[in-house]
C-alpha positions as CSV (number, residue, x, y, z in Angstrom):
1,M,-23.4,7.2,-29.2
2,T,-23.7,9.2,-26.1
3,R,-22.8,8.0,-22.6
4,D,-25.5,7.3,-20.1
5,P,-24.1,7.6,-16.6
6,T,-27.2,6.0,-15.0
7,R,-27.2,3.0,-17.3
8,Y,-25.8,0.5,-14.7
9,W,-26.9,2.2,-11.5
10,W,-28.2,-1.0,-10.0
11,V,-25.1,-3.0,-10.6
12,K,-23.2,-1.0,-8.0
13,L,-25.9,-1.7,-5.4
14,V,-25.7,-5.4,-6.3
15,L,-21.9,-5.5,-6.0
16,V,-22.0,-3.8,-2.6
17,A,-24.7,-6.1,-1.3
18,L,-23.0,-9.3,-2.5
19,C,-19.6,-8.2,-1.0
20,M,-21.3,-7.4,2.3
21,A,-23.2,-10.7,2.4
22,G,-20.1,-12.7,1.3
23,V,-17.7,-11.3,3.9
24,W,-20.4,-11.3,6.6
25,S,-21.2,-15.0,5.9
26,F,-17.4,-15.8,5.8
27,E,-17.0,-14.2,9.3
28,Y,-20.1,-15.9,10.6
29,V,-18.9,-19.3,9.5
30,L,-15.5,-18.8,11.1
31,F,-16.8,-17.2,14.3
32,P,-20.5,-18.2,14.8
33,L,-20.8,-16.4,18.2
34,N,-20.0,-13.0,16.6
35,S,-22.8,-10.8,15.1
36,G,-20.8,-10.3,11.9
37,L,-20.6,-6.5,12.2
38,I,-17.0,-6.4,11.4
39,G,-17.5,-8.6,8.4
40,A,-20.4,-6.5,7.1
41,T,-18.3,-3.3,7.5
42,V,-15.3,-4.8,5.7
43,G,-17.7,-6.1,3.0
44,L,-19.1,-2.6,2.6
45,V,-15.7,-1.2,2.1
46,V,-14.7,-3.9,-0.4
47,G,-18.0,-3.6,-2.2
48,A,-17.6,0.2,-2.5
49,F,-14.1,-0.4,-3.9
50,V,-15.3,-3.0,-6.4
51,A,-18.2,-0.7,-7.4
52,T,-15.8,2.2,-8.0
53,V,-13.5,0.0,-10.1
54,F,-16.5,-1.2,-12.1
55,E,-17.8,2.4,-12.7
56,D,-14.3,3.5,-13.8
57,Y,-14.1,0.5,-16.1
58,M,-17.5,1.3,-17.7
59,D,-16.4,5.0,-18.1
60,Q,-13.2,4.0,-19.8
61,N,-14.7,1.4,-22.1
62,S,-18.0,3.0,-23.2
63,D,-18.4,4.7,-26.6
């Protein structure tokens, strides 16, 4: 079976969006007067890392 590199393209977007929303909401709950820009930025970095790990995992464990 051949590898399809675009098979799970949407999962990376979902992971980044969920991480951004989660860290933003966590910051907003702790500091309600802040806009949450730092939380969204940290969530973007964490989401990109998680998406990279997921992509590497799929590359290593696909047929």
